[in-house]
C-alpha positions in Angstrom: 9.1 11.6 2.3 7.3 12.6 5.5 7.8 10.2 8.4 4.1 10.4 9.2 3.3 8.2 6.2 6.0 5.6 6.6 4.9 2.2 8.0 7.9 1.4 10.2 8.6 -2.3 9.7 12.4 -2.7 10.2 15.3 -0.4 10.7 16.8 0.5 7.3 19.8 -1.7 8.0 17.6 -4.8 8.3 15.3 -4.6 5.2 13.9 -8.0 4.1 15.2 -9.9 1.1 12.3 -11.8 -0.3 14.6 -13.8 -2.6 15.3 -15.8 0.5 11.6 -16.7 0.9 10.8 -17.3 -2.7 9.9 -21.0 -2.4 7.6 -20.6 0.5 6.2 -17.4 -0.9 5.1 -19.2 -4.1 3.7 -22.2 -2.4 2.0 -20.8 0.7 1.1 -17.1 0.1 -2.3 -17.5 -1.5 -2.5 -13.9 -2.7 -5.5 -11.7 -3.2 -9.0 -13.3 -3.3 -11.3 -13.3 -6.3 -13.5 -10.7 -4.4 -10.7 -8.2 -4.7 -10.8 -8.3 -8.5 -14.6 -8.4 -8.6 -15.0 -5.3 -6.5 -12.2 -3.5 -8.4 -14.0 -4.2 -11.8 -17.2 -2.8 -10.3 -15.3 0.5 -9.9 -14.6 0.7 -13.7 -10.9 1.5 -13.0 -9.9 1.1 -16.7 -11.1 0.0 -20.1 -10.5 -3.5 -21.3 -7.8 -2.5 -23.8 -5.9 -0.9 -20.9 -2.2 -1.3 -20.2 -1.9 -2.3 -16.5 1.2 -2.3 -14.3 1.6 -4.2 -11.0 4.4 -2.8 -8.8 6.1 -5.0 -6.3 4.3 -8.0 -7.8 6.0 -10.7 -5.7 4.9 -14.0 -7.2 2.3 -12.2 -9.4 -0.9 -12.5 -7.5 -2.4 -9.3 -8.7 -0.7 -9.3 -12.1 -2.0 -12.9 -12.8 -5.5 -11.8 -11.8 -5.5 -8.9 -14.1 -4.1 -11.0 -17.0 -6.9 -13.5 -16.4 -9.3 -10.7 -17.0 -7.8 -10.0 -20.3 -5.7 -6.9 -19.6 -2.3 -6.2 -21.2 -0.4 -6.7 -17.9 3.1 -5.7 -16.9 4.7 -6.4 -13.6 7.9 -5.5 -11.8 9.7 -6.6 -8.6 13.1 -6.0 -7.1 13.4 -9.7 -6.1 14.4 -11.8 -9.2 13.6 -15.1 -7.6 10.0 -14.0 -6.9 9.7 -13.2 -10.6 11.0 -16.6 -11.5 8.3 -18.2 -9.3 5.6 -15.9 -10.8 6.4 -17.1 -14.3 6.0 -20.7 -13.2 2.6 -20.0 -11.6 1.5 -18.2 -14.8 2.3 -21.2 -16.9 0.1 -23.4 -14.8 -3.0 -21.4 -15.9 -1.7 -20.3 -19.3 -1.7 -16.5 -18.8 0.9 -14.0 -20.0 2.4 -11.2 -18.0 5.3 -9.0 -19.1 7.7 -9.2 -16.1 10.8 -7.1 -15.5 13.3 -6.7 -12.7 13.0 -3.2 -11.4 12.0 -1.0 -8.5 8.9 1.2 -8.2 11.1 4.2 -7.9 12.7 3.4 -11.2 10.6 1.1 -13.4 12.6 1.6 -16.6 9.3 1.6 -18.4 8.1 4.2 -21.1 6.5 7.5 -20.5 2.7 8.0 -20.7 2.0 4.3 -21.3 -0.1 2.8 -18.4 -3.8 3.3 -17.7 -3.8 1.6 -14.3 -1.0 1.0 -11.8 -1.5 -1.3 -8.8 0.6 -1.9 -5.7 -0.4 -4.9 -3.6 1.1 -5.6 -0.2 4.1 -3.5 -1.0 3.5 0.3 -0.8 5.2 0.4 2.7 8.5 -0.9 1.1 8.7 2.0 -1.4 10.2 5.5 -1.1 6.7 6.8 -1.8 7.8 10.3 -2.9 10.0 8.8 -5.6 7.5 6.1 -6.5 4.7 8.6 -7.0 6.9 10.7 -9.3 7.7 7.7 -11.3 4.0 6.6 -11.5 3.1 10.0 -12.8 5.8 9.8 -15.5 4.7 6.4 -16.9 0.9 6.9 -16.8 -1.7 8.4 -19.2 -3.7 11.5 -18.2 -6.8 9.5 -17.0 -4.9 6.8 -15.2 -5.7 5.4 -11.8 -3.6 4.1 -8.9 -4.7 1.2 -6.7 -3.0 0.4 -3.4 -4.2 -2.8 -1.8 -3.4 -5.0 1.1 -4.7 -8.4 2.2 -3.6 -8.9 5.8 -4.3 -11.5 8.4 -5.9 -10.0 11.5 -4.3 -11.1 14.9 -7.6 -11.4 16.7 -7.5 -12.3 20.4 -6.7 -15.9 21.0 -6.4 -16.7 17.3 -3.6 -18.6 15.5 -2.5 -15.4 13.9 -2.0 -13.7 17.3 0.0 -16.7 18.5 2.2 -16.6 15.4 2.8 -12.9 15.7 3.9 -13.3 19.3 6.4 -15.9 18.3 7.7 -13.9 15.4 8.4 -11.0 17.8 10.3 -13.4 20.1 12.6 -14.5 17.3 12.8 -11.1 15.5 12.4 -8.1 17.8 13.0 -5.7 14.9 9.8 -6.9 13.2 7.1 -4.2 13.6 4.3 -5.3 11.3 2.4 -6.9 14.2 -1.0 -5.9 15.6 -2.1 -4.7 12.2 -5.8 -3.6 11.7 -5.6 -3.7 7.9 -6.5 0.0 7.5 -4.1 2.4 5.8 -5.8 5.8 5.9 -2.5 7.6 6.1 -1.8 6.7 2.5 -5.0 8.5 1.3 -3.6 11.7 2.8 -0.2 11.0 1.2 -1.8 10.6 -2.2 -3.9 13.8 -1.7 -0.8 15.8 -0.8 0.9 14.4 -3.9 -1.9 16.0 -6.1 -4.0 12.9 -6.7 -7.8 13.2 -6.5 -11.1 11.3 -6.4 -9.6 9.2 -3.6 -11.7 6.5 -2.1 -11.1 3.3 -0.1 -13.1 0.3 0.9 -12.5 -2.9 2.9 -14.0 -6.4 3.4 -13.0 -9.3 5.6 -12.6 -12.9 4.5 -11.9 -16.0 6.5 -9.4 -18.5 5.0 -8.6 -21.9 6.2 -5.0 -23.2 6.4 -3.6 -26.6 7.3 -0.9 -26.4 9.9 1.7 -27.0 7.2 0.2 -24.2 5.0 0.1 -21.7 7.9 3.6 -22.4 8.9 4.7 -21.9 5.3 2.7 -18.7 5.1 4.4 -17.3 8.2 7.9 -18.4 7.1 7.3 -16.5 3.9 6.6 -13.3 5.8 9.0 -10.4 6.0 9.8 -11.2 9.6 11.1 -14.7 9.1 12.7 -16.2 6.0 13.2 -12.8 4.4 15.2 -11.5 7.4 16.5 -14.2 9.7 19.4 -16.6 9.0 18.5 -20.1 8.0 19.3 -21.7 11.4 17.0 -19.2 13.1 14.2 -19.8 10.6 14.5 -23.6 11.3 14.3 -23.0 15.0 11.3 -20.7 14.6 9.5 -23.2 12.5 10.0 -26.0 14.9 8.7 -23.9 17.8 5.8 -22.7 15.7 4.8 -26.2 14.8 4.9 -27.3 18.4 2.8 -24.3 19.6 0.2 -24.7 16.9 -0.3 -28.4 17.7 -0.7 -27.6 21.4 -3.0 -24.6 21.1 -4.9 -25.3 17.9 -5.0 -29.1 17.3 -7.9 -28.9 14.8 -6.9 -29.9 11.2 -7.7 -26.5 9.6 -6.9 -23.1 11.1 -9.4 -20.3 10.5 -7.5 -17.1 9.7 -9.5 -13.9 9.3 -8.1 -11.4 6.8 -9.0 -7.8 5.8 -8.7 -6.7 2.2 -8.1 -3.0 1.9 -8.2 -1.1 -1.4 -7.4 2.6 -2.0 -8.1 4.2 -5.4 -7.0 7.5 -6.8 -6.9 9.5 -10.0 -3.2 10.0 -10.6 -3.4 13.2 -12.7 -6.3 15.0 -11.0 -7.5 18.0 -13.0 -7.5 20.2 -9.9 -3.8 19.8 -9.5 -2.3 19.3 -13.0 
């Protein structure tokens, strides 16, 4: 895989283990907003009898959203504890997703089965060359791929900017800071892999978090609980709590996010 498409987040020796963040992840990471699903449906990405796969599902935000819409939904993740939390959340709203423990590069799923594959907040963790090869294997001729992100924006003098600065203090290897929420490099990556009809769109959305919720959201990020030892996570959270109270004493913290969506035809006729 060409280095020009890799989002450098950690050295390969310090990759995050999201099993360690499962509890906070399930409780505080709110997942993709309803607008994401509304806009995706407007693109007619698949028929209503489609088989849908969510790669790197985490606690199932996208998979649950697609299942709510009535799709036959499958989801995989390499972190078993996140899958356990996803199943609990599904039960709360009575939806059914077929979960399995696997990686995007080796899904262990059948050939030519899926009509739509989605990857939310996870493409940068994959070996994209191998993942694309696997996606082509498991999809139907007219299938589409959706890569999506829902990122907080560290605007000047915002709570997110303060939190990012503190993360970098405790975890210098963390490199997901100062993110604009745009991923144009992946459009070129998909084109070079032979995919076509590639398009992208974005929108911004402001969400409000209590101090407890925002602290939990940050703990659940790759740079804290998924990477640091427990004593360092505790020290970070204590300092984070103090700084937020000093700099942003209001009850609710406004956090601006950007939702980015990239769509492509997996088996484009010009390249098959």
